[in-house]
Backbone as JSON Lines, residues from 0, in Angstrom:
{"i":0,"aa":"X","n":[38.37,31.6,1.17],"ca":[36.98,32.05,1.08],"c":[36.05,30.86,0.8]}
{"i":1,"aa":"X","n":[36.45,29.97,-0.1],"ca":[35.62,28.81,-0.44],"c":[35.4,27.93,0.77]}
{"i":2,"aa":"X","n":[36.48,27.57,1.47],"ca":[36.37,26.69,2.62],"c":[35.6,27.37,3.76]}
{"i":3,"aa":"X","n":[35.83,28.67,3.95],"ca":[35.11,29.41,4.98],"c":[33.61,29.39,4.72]}
{"i":4,"aa":"X","n":[33.21,29.61,3.47],"ca":[31.79,29.57,3.1],"c":[31.22,28.19,3.31]}
{"i":5,"aa":"X","n":[31.95,27.18,2.92],"ca":[31.48,25.8,3.08],"c":[31.3,25.46,4.55]}
{"i":6,"aa":"X","n":[32.22,25.88,5.38],"ca":[32.14,25.56,6.81],"c":[30.99,26.3,7.49]}
{"i":7,"aa":"X","n":[30.72,27.53,7.07],"ca":[29.68,28.32,7.73],"c":[28.28,27.99,7.21]}
{"i":8,"aa":"X","n":[28.17,27.64,5.92],"ca":[26.86,27.4,5.32],"c":[26.6,25.93,5.01]}
{"i":9,"aa":"X","n":[27.63,25.1,5.03],"ca":[27.46,23.69,4.71],"c":[27.68,23.36,3.26]}
{"i":10,"aa":"X","n":[27.72,24.37,2.39],"ca":[27.99,24.16,0.97],"c":[28.51,25.45,0.37]}
{"i":11,"aa":"X","n":[29.06,25.34,-0.82],"ca":[29.56,26.52,-1.53],"c":[29.55,26.23,-3.03]}
{"i":12,"aa":"X","n":[29.47,27.27,-3.83],"ca":[29.55,27.14,-5.28],"c":[30.89,27.67,-5.77]}
{"i":13,"aa":"X","n":[31.36,27.07,-6.86],"ca":[32.52,27.59,-7.58],"c":[32.08,27.84,-9.01]}
{"i":14,"aa":"X","n":[31.97,29.09,-9.39],"ca":[31.56,29.44,-10.75],"c":[32.77,29.57,-11.66]}
{"i":15,"aa":"X","n":[32.56,29.31,-12.93],"ca":[33.62,29.48,-13.92],"c":[34.53,28.28,-14.08]}
{"i":16,"aa":"X","n":[34.13,27.15,-13.54],"ca":[34.95,25.94,-13.7],"c":[34.78,25.44,-15.14]}
{"i":17,"aa":"X","n":[35.87,25.18,-15.85],"ca":[35.74,24.61,-17.2],"c":[34.93,23.32,-17.17]}
{"i":18,"aa":"X","n":[34.12,23.13,-18.2],"ca":[33.18,22.01,-18.2],"c":[33.85,20.75,-18.73]}
{"i":19,"aa":"X","n":[34.81,20.25,-17.99],"ca":[35.49,19.0,-18.32],"c":[35.74,18.23,-17.03]}
{"i":20,"aa":"X","n":[35.91,16.92,-17.16],"ca":[36.21,16.12,-15.98],"c":[37.59,16.45,-15.43]}
{"i":21,"aa":"X","n":[38.55,16.71,-16.31],"ca":[39.91,16.98,-15.84],"c":[39.97,18.28,-15.05]}
{"i":22,"aa":"X","n":[39.26,19.32,-15.51],"ca":[39.26,20.59,-14.78],"c":[38.56,20.45,-13.43]}
{"i":23,"aa":"X","n":[37.49,19.66,-13.4],"ca":[36.78,19.44,-12.15],"c":[37.66,18.69,-11.16]}
{"i":24,"aa":"X","n":[38.37,17.69,-11.65],"ca":[39.28,16.94,-10.79],"c":[40.4,17.85,-10.26]}
{"i":25,"aa":"X","n":[40.93,18.69,-11.13],"ca":[41.99,19.62,-10.68],"c":[41.48,20.56,-9.59]}
{"i":26,"aa":"X","n":[40.24,21.02,-9.74],"ca":[39.64,21.88,-8.72],"c":[39.53,21.14,-7.39]}
{"i":27,"aa":"X","n":[39.08,19.91,-7.43],"ca":[38.98,19.1,-6.23],"c":[40.33,18.97,-5.53]}
{"i":28,"aa":"X","n":[41.36,18.69,-6.31],"ca":[42.68,18.44,-5.73],"c":[43.33,19.71,-5.18]}
{"i":29,"aa":"X","n":[42.79,20.86,-5.53],"ca":[43.26,22.1,-4.92],"c":[42.69,22.26,-3.51]}
{"i":30,"aa":"X","n":[41.62,21.52,-3.22],"ca":[40.97,21.61,-1.91],"c":[41.49,20.52,-0.98]}
{"i":31,"aa":"X","n":[41.56,19.29,-1.48],"ca":[41.97,18.16,-0.63],"c":[42.27,16.97,-1.52]}
{"i":32,"aa":"X","n":[42.82,15.93,-0.92],"ca":[43.05,14.69,-1.66],"c":[41.7,14.02,-1.94]}
{"i":33,"aa":"X","n":[41.66,13.17,-2.95],"ca":[40.44,12.47,-3.33],"c":[40.47,11.07,-2.74]}
{"i":34,"aa":"X","n":[39.45,10.73,-1.97],"ca":[39.38,9.44,-1.3],"c":[38.92,8.35,-2.26]}
{"i":35,"aa":"X","n":[39.71,7.3,-2.44],"ca":[39.28,6.2,-3.33],"c":[38.09,5.43,-2.72]}
{"i":36,"aa":"X","n":[37.17,5.01,-3.55],"ca":[36.04,4.18,-3.13],"c":[35.87,3.05,-4.13]}
{"i":37,"aa":"X","n":[34.84,2.23,-3.94],"ca":[34.58,1.15,-4.9],"c":[34.07,1.7,-6.23]}
{"i":38,"aa":"X","n":[33.71,2.98,-6.27],"ca":[33.36,3.62,-7.54],"c":[34.6,4.16,-8.26]}
{"i":39,"aa":"X","n":[35.68,4.29,-7.54],"ca":[36.88,4.93,-8.04],"c":[37.2,6.11,-7.13]}
{"i":40,"aa":"X","n":[38.2,6.89,-7.48],"ca":[38.52,8.08,-6.71],"c":[37.67,9.25,-7.19]}
{"i":41,"aa":"X","n":[37.85,9.58,-8.45],"ca":[37.05,10.61,-9.11],"c":[36.35,9.93,-10.28]}
{"i":42,"aa":"X","n":[35.08,10.22,-10.49],"ca":[34.39,9.57,-11.59],"c":[33.24,10.45,-12.08]}
{"i":43,"aa":"X","n":[32.87,10.24,-13.34],"ca":[31.69,10.89,-13.89],"c":[30.71,9.79,-14.3]}
{"i":44,"aa":"X","n":[29.43,10.13,-14.29],"ca":[28.42,9.11,-14.58],"c":[27.15,9.77,-15.1]}
{"i":45,"aa":"X","n":[26.26,8.94,-15.6],"ca":[24.95,9.39,-16.04],"c":[23.94,8.32,-15.66]}
{"i":46,"aa":"X","n":[22.68,8.54,-15.96],"ca":[21.62,7.62,-15.53],"c":[21.49,6.46,-16.51]}
{"i":47,"aa":"X","n":[22.51,5.61,-16.51],"ca":[22.52,4.48,-17.44],"c":[22.56,3.12,-16.73]}
{"i":48,"aa":"X","n":[22.49,3.12,-15.4],"ca":[22.53,1.9,-14.6],"c":[23.77,1.06,-14.88]}
{"i":49,"aa":"X","n":[24.86,1.71,-15.25],"ca":[26.1,0.97,-15.42],"c":[26.56,0.37,-14.09]}
{"i":50,"aa":"X","n":[26.15,1.0,-13.0],"ca":[26.3,0.41,-11.68],"c":[24.92,0.37,-11.03]}
{"i":51,"aa":"X","n":[24.7,-0.64,-10.22],"ca":[23.38,-0.82,-9.59],"c":[23.3,0.07,-8.36]}
{"i":52,"aa":"X","n":[22.93,1.31,-8.6],"ca":[22.84,2.32,-7.55],"c":[21.8,3.33,-7.99]}
{"i":53,"aa":"X","n":[21.0,3.84,-7.05],"ca":[19.95,4.79,-7.41],"c":[20.52,6.06,-8.04]}
{"i":54,"aa":"X","n":[21.79,6.38,-7.77],"ca":[22.4,7.56,-8.38],"c":[22.53,7.4,-9.89]}
{"i":55,"aa":"X","n":[22.52,6.16,-10.36],"ca":[22.66,5.88,-11.79],"c":[21.31,5.7,-12.47]}
{"i":56,"aa":"X","n":[20.27,6.24,-11.86],"ca":[18.93,6.21,-12.43],"c":[18.4,7.63,-12.53]}
{"i":57,"aa":"X","n":[17.21,7.76,-13.09],"ca":[16.54,9.07,-13.16],"c":[15.51,9.22,-12.04]}
{"i":58,"aa":"X","n":[15.58,8.34,-11.04],"ca":[14.65,8.42,-9.92],"c":[14.95,9.66,-9.07]}
{"i":59,"aa":"X","n":[13.9,10.25,-8.54],"ca":[14.08,11.36,-7.6],"c":[14.58,10.8,-6.27]}
{"i":60,"aa":"X","n":[15.61,11.41,-5.72],"ca":[16.19,10.95,-4.46],"c":[15.85,11.95,-3.36]}
{"i":61,"aa":"X","n":[15.4,11.42,-2.25],"ca":[15.13,12.28,-1.1],"c":[16.41,12.7,-0.41]}
{"i":62,"aa":"X","n":[16.28,13.57,0.58],"ca":[17.46,14.05,1.31],"c":[18.16,12.87,1.98]}
{"i":63,"aa":"X","n":[19.46,12.79,1.8],"ca":[20.23,11.69,2.37],"c":[21.7,12.09,2.47]}
{"i":64,"aa":"X","n":[22.44,11.34,3.25],"ca":[23.89,11.46,3.26],"c":[24.46,10.26,2.52]}
{"i":65,"aa":"X","n":[25.55,10.48,1.81],"ca":[26.15,9.41,1.01],"c":[27.1,8.55,1.85]}
{"i":66,"aa":"X","n":[27.34,7.36,1.34],"ca":[28.32,6.4,1.87],"c":[28.12,6.11,3.36]}
{"i":67,"aa":"X","n":[26.87,5.95,3.78],"ca":[26.62,5.54,5.16],"c":[27.14,4.13,5.41]}
{"i":68,"aa":"X","n":[27.38,3.38,4.33],"ca":[27.88,2.01,4.45],"c":[29.41,1.97,4.62]}
{"i":69,"aa":"X","n":[30.06,3.12,4.65],"ca":[31.49,3.19,4.98],"c":[31.65,3.38,6.49]}
{"i":70,"aa":"X","n":[32.73,2.86,7.03],"ca":[33.03,3.13,8.44],"c":[33.24,4.62,8.66]}
{"i":71,"aa":"X","n":[33.88,5.27,7.69],"ca":[34.06,6.72,7.71],"c":[33.45,7.29,6.43]}
{"i":72,"aa":"X","n":[32.2,7.76,6.48],"ca":[31.55,8.27,5.27],"c":[32.28,9.49,4.7]}
{"i":73,"aa":"X","n":[31.98,9.76,3.45],"ca":[32.56,10.93,2.79],"c":[32.2,12.19,3.57]}
{"i":74,"aa":"X","n":[33.19,13.04,3.8],"ca":[32.93,14.27,4.55],"c":[32.65,15.46,3.66]}
{"i":75,"aa":"X","n":[33.38,15.57,2.56],"ca":[33.22,16.69,1.63],"c":[33.15,16.13,0.22]}
{"i":76,"aa":"X","n":[32.11,16.5,-0.5],"ca":[31.92,16.01,-1.86],"c":[31.73,17.19,-2.81]}
{"i":77,"aa":"X","n":[32.01,16.93,-4.09],"ca":[31.77,17.95,-5.1],"c":[30.93,17.36,-6.22]}
{"i":78,"aa":"X","n":[29.96,18.15,-6.69],"ca":[29.12,17.76,-7.81],"c":[29.23,18.84,-8.89]}
{"i":79,"aa":"X","n":[29.42,18.39,-10.13],"ca":[29.52,19.33,-11.25],"c":[28.73,18.76,-12.41]}
{"i":80,"aa":"X","n":[27.65,19.42,-12.78],"ca":[26.83,19.0,-13.91],"c":[27.55,19.39,-15.2]}
{"i":81,"aa":"X","n":[27.99,18.4,-15.94],"ca":[28.75,18.67,-17.16],"c":[27.85,18.84,-18.38]}
{"i":82,"aa":"X","n":[26.69,18.23,-18.35],"ca":[25.78,18.34,-19.5],"c":[24.36,18.08,-19.04]}
{"i":83,"aa":"X","n":[23.42,18.9,-19.55],"ca":[22.01,18.7,-19.25],"c":[21.21,19.23,-20.42]}
{"i":84,"aa":"X","n":[20.96,18.38,-21.4],"ca":[20.29,18.8,-22.62],"c":[19.14,17.85,-22.93]}
{"i":85,"aa":"X","n":[18.13,18.39,-23.57],"ca":[17.02,17.56,-24.05],"c":[16.19,16.93,-22.96]}
{"i":86,"aa":"X","n":[16.15,17.54,-21.78],"ca":[15.35,16.95,-20.71],"c":[14.99,17.97,-19.66]}
{"i":87,"aa":"X","n":[14.21,17.53,-18.69],"ca":[13.81,18.39,-17.59],"c":[14.2,17.74,-16.27]}
{"i":88,"aa":"X","n":[14.11,18.5,-15.2],"ca":[14.43,17.95,-13.89],"c":[15.91,18.03,-13.59]}
{"i":89,"aa":"X","n":[16.32,17.24,-12.62],"ca":[17.74,17.2,-12.26],"c":[18.15,18.25,-11.25]}
{"i":90,"aa":"X","n":[17.18,18.93,-10.63],"ca":[17.54,19.92,-9.6],"c":[18.16,19.21,-8.4]}
{"i":91,"aa":"X","n":[19.08,19.88,-7.76],"ca":[19.76,19.31,-6.59],"c":[19.09,19.79,-5.31]}
{"i":92,"aa":"X","n":[18.98,18.88,-4.36],"ca":[18.33,19.16,-3.08],"c":[19.39,19.2,-1.98]}
{"i":93,"aa":"X","n":[19.36,20.28,-1.2],"ca":[20.24,20.41,-0.04],"c":[19.39,20.62,1.2]}
{"i":94,"aa":"X","n":[19.76,19.93,2.28],"ca":[19.07,20.07,3.56],"c":[20.13,20.18,4.66]}
{"i":95,"aa":"X","n":[19.94,21.11,5.57],"ca":[20.83,21.27,6.72],"c":[20.44,20.22,7.77]}
{"i":96,"aa":"X","n":[21.19,19.12,7.8],"ca":[20.88,18.04,8.72],"c":[21.03,18.43,10.17]}
{"i":97,"aa":"X","n":[21.96,19.34,10.48],"ca":[22.16,19.77,11.86],"c":[20.98,20.61,12.33]}
{"i":98,"aa":"X","n":[20.48,21.46,11.46],"ca":[19.29,22.25,11.8],"c":[18.1,21.32,12.02]}
{"i":99,"aa":"X","n":[17.94,20.34,11.14],"ca":[16.83,19.39,11.27],"c":[16.94,18.63,12.59]}
{"i":100,"aa":"X","n":[18.16,18.23,12.96],"ca":[18.35,17.51,14.22],"c":[18.0,18.39,15.42]}
{"i":101,"aa":"X","n":[18.34,19.67,15.36],"ca":[18.01,20.59,16.45],"c":[16.49,20.74,16.6]}
{"i":102,"aa":"X","n":[15.79,20.8,15.46],"ca":[14.33,20.89,15.5],"c":[13.75,19.63,16.12]}
{"i":103,"aa":"X","n":[14.27,18.47,15.7],"ca":[13.8,17.21,16.25],"c":[14.02,17.15,17.76]}
{"i":104,"aa":"X","n":[15.2,17.56,18.19],"ca":[15.53,17.52,19.62],"c":[14.61,18.43,20.42]}
{"i":105,"aa":"X","n":[14.29,19.6,19.87],"ca":[13.44,20.57,20.57],"c":[11.98,20.12,20.6]}
{"i":106,"aa":"X","n":[11.48,19.63,19.47],"ca":[10.06,19.3,19.37],"c":[9.74,17.87,19.81]}
{"i":107,"aa":"X","n":[10.68,16.96,19.58],"ca":[10.44,15.55,19.88],"c":[11.68,14.94,20.54]}
{"i":108,"aa":"X","n":[11.96,15.31,21.78],"ca":[13.18,14.83,22.44],"c":[13.27,13.31,22.53]}
{"i":109,"aa":"X","n":[12.13,12.65,22.66],"ca":[12.16,11.19,22.71],"c":[12.63,10.59,21.4]}
{"i":110,"aa":"X","n":[12.17,11.17,20.29],"ca":[12.6,10.7,18.97],"c":[14.09,10.96,18.76]}
{"i":111,"aa":"X","n":[14.54,12.13,19.21],"ca":[15.97,12.45,19.11],"c":[16.79,11.45,19.91]}
{"i":112,"aa":"X","n":[16.32,11.09,21.09],"ca":[17.03,10.13,21.93],"c":[17.17,8.78,21.23]}
{"i":113,"aa":"X","n":[16.11,8.33,20.58],"ca":[16.15,7.05,19.87],"c":[17.13,7.11,18.7]}
{"i":114,"aa":"X","n":[17.04,8.16,17.9],"ca":[17.88,8.24,16.69],"c":[19.33,8.57,17.01]}
{"i":115,"aa":"X","n":[19.61,9.03,18.23],"ca":[20.99,9.32,18.6],"c":[21.62,8.21,19.44]}
{"i":116,"aa":"X","n":[20.85,7.18,19.75],"ca":[21.4,6.08,20.55],"c":[21.26,4.72,19.87]}
{"i":117,"aa":"X","n":[20.18,4.53,19.11],"ca":[19.97,3.24,18.46],"c":[20.94,3.07,17.29]}
{"i":118,"aa":"X","n":[21.75,2.03,17.34],"ca":[22.78,1.81,16.32],"c":[22.21,0.96,15.18]}
{"i":119,"aa":"X","n":[22.35,1.5,13.99],"ca":[21.76,0.89,12.8],"c":[22.83,0.73,11.73]}
{"i":120,"aa":"X","n":[22.91,-0.44,11.14],"ca":[23.91,-0.65,10.1],"c":[23.37,-0.23,8.74]}
{"i":121,"aa":"X","n":[24.26,-0.14,7.77],"ca":[23.91,0.18,6.38],"c":[24.66,-0.78,5.48]}
{"i":122,"aa":"X","n":[24.3,-0.8,4.22],"ca":[25.0,-1.71,3.31],"c":[24.91,-1.21,1.88]}
{"i":123,"aa":"X","n":[25.88,-1.62,1.08],"ca":[25.86,-1.39,-0.37],"c":[26.1,-2.75,-1.01]}
{"i":124,"aa":"X","n":[25.17,-3.18,-1.82],"ca":[25.3,-4.47,-2.49],"c":[24.53,-4.42,-3.8]}
{"i":125,"aa":"X","n":[24.63,-5.48,-4.57],"ca":[23.93,-5.53,-5.86],"c":[24.87,-5.57,-7.03]}
{"i":126,"aa":"X","n":[26.05,-4.94,-6.88],"ca":[27.06,-5.03,-7.93],"c":[27.93,-6.26,-7.67]}
{"i":127,"aa":"X","n":[28.35,-6.92,-8.72],"ca":[29.1,-8.16,-8.6],"c":[30.34,-7.97,-7.74]}
{"i":128,"aa":"X","n":[30.47,-8.83,-6.74],"ca":[31.67,-8.82,-5.9],"c":[31.73,-7.69,-4.89]}
{"i":129,"aa":"X","n":[30.66,-6.92,-4.74],"ca":[30.69,-5.78,-3.81],"c":[29.59,-5.93,-2.77]}
{"i":130,"aa":"X","n":[29.98,-5.96,-1.53],"ca":[29.04,-5.89,-0.42],"c":[29.75,-5.16,0.71]}
{"i":131,"aa":"X","n":[29.32,-3.96,0.98],"ca":[29.99,-3.1,1.95],"c":[29.1,-2.84,3.15]}
{"i":132,"aa":"X","n":[29.71,-2.88,4.32],"ca":[29.06,-2.51,5.57],"c":[30.08,-1.8,6.45]}
{"i":133,"aa":"X","n":[29.65,-0.87,7.3],"ca":[30.6,-0.25,8.22],"c":[31.1,-1.28,9.24]}
{"i":134,"aa":"X","n":[32.26,-1.04,9.8],"ca":[32.83,-1.99,10.76],"c":[31.96,-2.11,12.0]}
{"i":135,"aa":"X","n":[31.29,-1.05,12.39],"ca":[30.35,-1.07,13.5],"c":[29.11,-0.27,13.12]}
{"i":136,"aa":"X","n":[27.98,-0.65,13.67],"ca":[26.74,0.09,13.43],"c":[26.79,1.44,14.14]}
{"i":137,"aa":"X","n":[26.12,2.43,13.56],"ca":[26.11,3.78,14.12],"c":[24.69,4.33,14.16]}
{"i":138,"aa":"X","n":[24.4,5.25,15.08],"ca":[23.09,5.89,15.07],"c":[22.93,6.82,13.86]}
{"i":139,"aa":"X","n":[21.7,7.2,13.59],"ca":[21.44,8.21,12.56],"c":[22.07,9.53,12.96]}
{"i":140,"aa":"X","n":[21.89,9.91,14.22],"ca":[22.43,11.17,14.75],"c":[23.54,10.83,15.74]}
{"i":141,"aa":"X","n":[24.76,11.19,15.41],"ca":[25.9,10.84,16.24],"c":[26.3,12.04,17.09]}
{"i":142,"aa":"X","n":[26.33,11.83,18.4],"ca":[26.62,12.91,19.34],"c":[27.8,12.54,20.21]}
{"i":143,"aa":"X","n":[28.44,13.55,20.75],"ca":[29.53,13.36,21.7],"c":[29.19,14.12,22.97]}
{"i":144,"aa":"X","n":[29.41,13.48,24.1],"ca":[29.07,14.1,25.38],"c":[30.13,15.1,25.77]}
{"i":145,"aa":"X","n":[29.72,16.08,26.57],"ca":[30.64,17.1,27.06],"c":[31.7,16.46,27.94]}
{"i":146,"aa":"X","n":[32.9,17.04,27.92],"ca":[34.0,16.51,28.72],"c":[33.79,16.77,30.21]}
{"i":147,"aa":"X","n":[32.97,17.76,30.55],"ca":[32.72,18.03,31.97],"c":[31.59,17.13,32.48]}
{"i":148,"aa":"X","n":[31.12,17.41,33.63],"ca":[30.13,16.55,34.26],"c":[28.7,16.83,33.79]}
{"i":149,"aa":"X","n":[28.52,17.81,32.93],"ca":[27.17,18.14,32.45],"c":[26.7,17.07,31.47]}
{"i":150,"aa":"X","n":[25.4,17.09,31.21],"ca":[24.82,16.12,30.29],"c":[24.72,16.67,28.86]}
{"i":151,"aa":"X","n":[25.39,17.79,28.61],"ca":[25.33,18.44,27.3],"c":[25.95,17.52,26.24]}
{"i":152,"aa":"X","n":[25.25,17.42,25.09],"ca":[25.74,16.62,23.98],"c":[25.85,17.47,22.73]}
{"i":153,"aa":"X","n":[26.85,17.18,21.92],"ca":[27.07,17.92,20.68],"c":[26.95,16.97,19.5]}
{"i":154,"aa":"X","n":[26.1,17.32,18.55],"ca":[25.95,16.53,17.33],"c":[27.17,16.77,16.44]}
{"i":155,"aa":"X","n":[27.79,15.7,15.98],"ca":[28.94,15.86,15.1],"c":[28.78,15.17,13.75]}
{"i":156,"aa":"X","n":[27.76,14.33,13.59],"ca":[27.6,13.64,12.31],"c":[26.18,13.15,12.14]}
{"i":157,"aa":"X","n":[25.66,13.32,10.91],"ca":[24.36,12.76,10.52],"c":[24.62,11.66,9.51]}
{"i":158,"aa":"X","n":[24.04,10.49,9.75],"ca":[24.17,9.36,8.83],"c":[22.75,8.9,8.49]}
{"i":159,"aa":"X","n":[22.24,9.38,7.37],"ca":[20.85,9.04,7.01],"c":[20.73,8.76,5.52]}
{"i":160,"aa":"X","n":[20.42,7.51,5.2],"ca":[20.1,7.13,3.83],"c":[19.12,5.96,3.91]}
{"i":161,"aa":"X","n":[17.86,6.26,3.72],"ca":[16.83,5.24,3.89],"c":[16.94,4.15,2.84]}
{"i":162,"aa":"X","n":[17.6,4.41,1.72],"ca":[17.77,3.4,0.67],"c":[18.89,2.43,0.98]}
{"i":163,"aa":"X","n":[19.8,2.82,1.86],"ca":[20.96,1.98,2.15],"c":[20.96,1.38,3.55]}
{"i":164,"aa":"X","n":[20.02,1.78,4.38],"ca":[20.05,1.29,5.76],"c":[19.67,-0.19,5.8]}
{"i":165,"aa":"X","n":[20.18,-0.86,6.83],"ca":[19.85,-2.26,7.05],"c":[18.5,-2.37,7.75]}
{"i":166,"aa":"X","n":[17.99,-3.58,7.82],"ca":[16.71,-3.8,8.49],"c":[16.92,-3.76,10.0]}
{"i":167,"aa":"X","n":[15.84,-3.46,10.71],"ca":[15.89,-3.5,12.17],"c":[15.76,-4.95,12.64]}
{"i":168,"aa":"X","n":[16.49,-5.35,13.67],"ca":[16.34,-6.71,14.19],"c":[14.91,-6.97,14.64]}
{"i":169,"aa":"X","n":[14.4,-8.14,14.32],"ca":[13.03,-8.47,14.69],"c":[12.91,-8.76,16.19]}
{"i":170,"aa":"X","n":[13.97,-9.28,16.77],"ca":[13.93,-9.65,18.19],"c":[14.25,-8.45,19.06]}
{"i":171,"aa":"X","n":[13.43,-8.21,20.08],"ca":[13.66,-7.09,20.97],"c":[14.98,-7.24,21.73]}
{"i":172,"aa":"X","n":[15.42,-8.5,21.96],"ca":[16.67,-8.73,22.64],"c":[17.86,-8.26,21.81]}
{"i":173,"aa":"X","n":[17.68,-8.19,20.49],"ca":[18.76,-7.8,19.6],"c":[18.8,-6.31,19.34]}
{"i":174,"aa":"X","n":[17.75,-5.58,19.76],"ca":[17.69,-4.16,19.46],"c":[18.3,-3.34,20.59]}
{"i":175,"aa":"X","n":[19.02,-2.31,20.2],"ca":[19.7,-1.44,21.15],"c":[18.73,-0.88,22.18]}
{"i":176,"aa":"X","n":[19.0,-1.13,23.45],"ca":[18.2,-0.57,24.52],"c":[16.77,-1.06,24.55]}
{"i":177,"aa":"X","n":[16.48,-2.16,23.83],"ca":[15.13,-2.68,23.82],"c":[14.13,-1.81,23.08]}
{"i":178,"aa":"X","n":[14.61,-0.89,22.22],"ca":[13.72,0.0,21.47],"c":[12.86,-0.84,20.52]}
{"i":179,"aa":"X","n":[11.58,-0.62,20.53],"ca":[10.69,-1.39,19.67],"c":[10.79,-0.91,18.23]}
{"i":180,"aa":"X","n":[10.42,-1.78,17.31],"ca":[10.42,-1.42,15.89],"c":[9.48,-0.24,15.65]}
{"i":181,"aa":"X","n":[8.3,-0.28,16.28],"ca":[7.33,0.8,16.1],"c":[7.89,2.14,16.61]}
{"i":182,"aa":"X","n":[8.6,2.1,17.73],"ca":[9.16,3.33,18.29],"c":[10.23,3.91,17.37]}
{"i":183,"aa":"X","n":[11.06,3.03,16.8],"ca":[12.1,3.53,15.89],"c":[11.47,4.15,14.65]}
{"i":184,"aa":"X","n":[10.49,3.47,14.07],"ca":[9.86,4.0,12.87],"c":[9.1,5.29,13.15]}
{"i":185,"aa":"X","n":[8.52,5.41,14.32],"ca":[7.84,6.65,14.68],"c":[8.86,7.8,14.77]}
{"i":186,"aa":"X","n":[10.03,7.52,15.37],"ca":[11.07,8.55,15.45],"c":[11.59,8.89,14.06]}
{"i":187,"aa":"X","n":[11.79,7.87,13.23],"ca":[12.29,8.11,11.87],"c":[11.28,8.9,11.05]}
{"i":188,"aa":"X","n":[9.99,8.64,11.27],"ca":[8.95,9.38,10.54],"c":[8.97,10.86,10.91]}
{"i":189,"aa":"X","n":[9.13,11.15,12.18],"ca":[9.22,12.55,12.61],"c":[10.44,13.22,11.99]}
{"i":190,"aa":"X","n":[11.56,12.5,11.94],"ca":[12.79,13.01,11.34],"c":[12.6,13.31,9.86]}
{"i":191,"aa":"X","n":[11.99,12.38,9.15],"ca":[11.78,12.56,7.71],"c":[10.81,13.71,7.44]}
{"i":192,"aa":"X","n":[9.79,13.86,8.26],"ca":[8.85,14.97,8.09],"c":[9.58,16.31,8.18]}
{"i":193,"aa":"X","n":[10.55,16.41,9.09],"ca":[11.32,17.65,9.21],"c":[12.19,17.84,7.97]}
{"i":194,"aa":"X","n":[12.85,16.77,7.52],"ca":[13.7,16.86,6.34],"c":[12.92,17.31,5.11]}
{"i":195,"aa":"X","n":[11.68,16.85,5.0],"ca":[10.87,17.11,3.81],"c":[10.06,18.4,3.9]}
{"i":196,"aa":"X","n":[10.13,19.08,5.02],"ca":[9.35,20.31,5.16],"c":[9.9,21.38,4.21]}
{"i":197,"aa":"X","n":[9.02,22.26,3.78],"ca":[9.43,23.32,2.84],"c":[10.51,24.2,3.44]}
{"i":198,"aa":"X","n":[10.49,24.37,4.77],"ca":[11.49,25.22,5.43],"c":[12.88,24.58,5.43]}
{"i":199,"aa":"X","n":[12.94,23.25,5.27],"ca":[14.22,22.55,5.31],"c":[14.86,22.39,3.94]}
{"i":200,"aa":"X","n":[14.04,22.32,2.9],"ca":[14.56,21.99,1.57],"c":[15.04,23.23,0.81]}
{"i":201,"aa":"X","n":[16.23,23.11,0.26],"ca":[16.77,24.14,-0.64],"c":[17.06,23.47,-1.97]}
{"i":202,"aa":"X","n":[16.39,23.93,-3.02],"ca":[16.54,23.34,-4.35],"c":[17.33,24.28,-5.25]}
{"i":203,"aa":"X","n":[18.2,23.71,-6.04],"ca":[18.98,24.51,-6.98],"c":[19.27,23.68,-8.22]}
{"i":204,"aa":"X","n":[18.98,24.26,-9.37],"ca":[19.3,23.6,-10.63],"c":[20.76,23.89,-10.97]}
{"i":205,"aa":"X","n":[21.61,22.9,-10.87],"ca":[23.01,23.1,-11.24],"c":[23.13,23.31,-12.74]}
{"i":206,"aa":"X","n":[24.21,23.91,-13.14],"ca":[24.45,24.16,-14.55],"c":[25.93,23.96,-14.85]}
{"i":207,"aa":"X","n":[26.23,23.63,-16.1],"ca":[27.64,23.44,-16.46],"c":[28.46,24.69,-16.15]}
{"i":208,"aa":"X","n":[29.6,24.47,-15.49],"ca":[30.46,25.58,-15.1],"c":[30.33,26.0,-13.67]}
{"i":209,"aa":"X","n":[29.31,25.5,-12.97],"ca":[29.11,25.8,-11.56],"c":[29.23,24.51,-10.75]}
{"i":210,"aa":"X","n":[30.31,24.38,-10.01],"ca":[30.54,23.21,-9.17],"c":[29.98,23.47,-7.78]}
{"i":211,"aa":"X","n":[29.36,22.44,-7.23],"ca":[28.78,22.51,-5.89],"c":[29.67,21.74,-4.93]}
């Protein structure tokens, strides 16, 4: 039931999880193995800047996908708020990236074309001894063409994190398909406007005992 809900809706809640790191980890391992990263396999954290990452701050984060700087980004993640006392805020934001991409394709096909073809790298750096980049650059919207002779394309992955993306090459000769910097930013602006629209954003205040 949990996996079915996650696959159909993009997310799911698990209520009644004991409010400990060990119980949360056990719940994760009932679903799948935990992928090790430079943060560790499973970890808990707070806004103390123990690592140089926006997740370790109290800054509001816009809609994004995590680990765009990996060759294979995280596919399924779990978040469990273990404690939230003496403060306000901390609501979690969820956006259906596939729905947003469909809106972009319908309303701004040129922008969709740019974001699904222009390959852009990402990076994670700032912590001592850590500088990560994917083995190859990827578009924001990754599509696969139909196996038949039709031009139908299917979106299979969204890679969007404006805080982690690399800069665009200044030289037009270095940019994919000769896309201008202005054209890319115009397409990205249309994409972000869709992500930030009230119809796209779903906000939920997590609470101890409810894993997302």
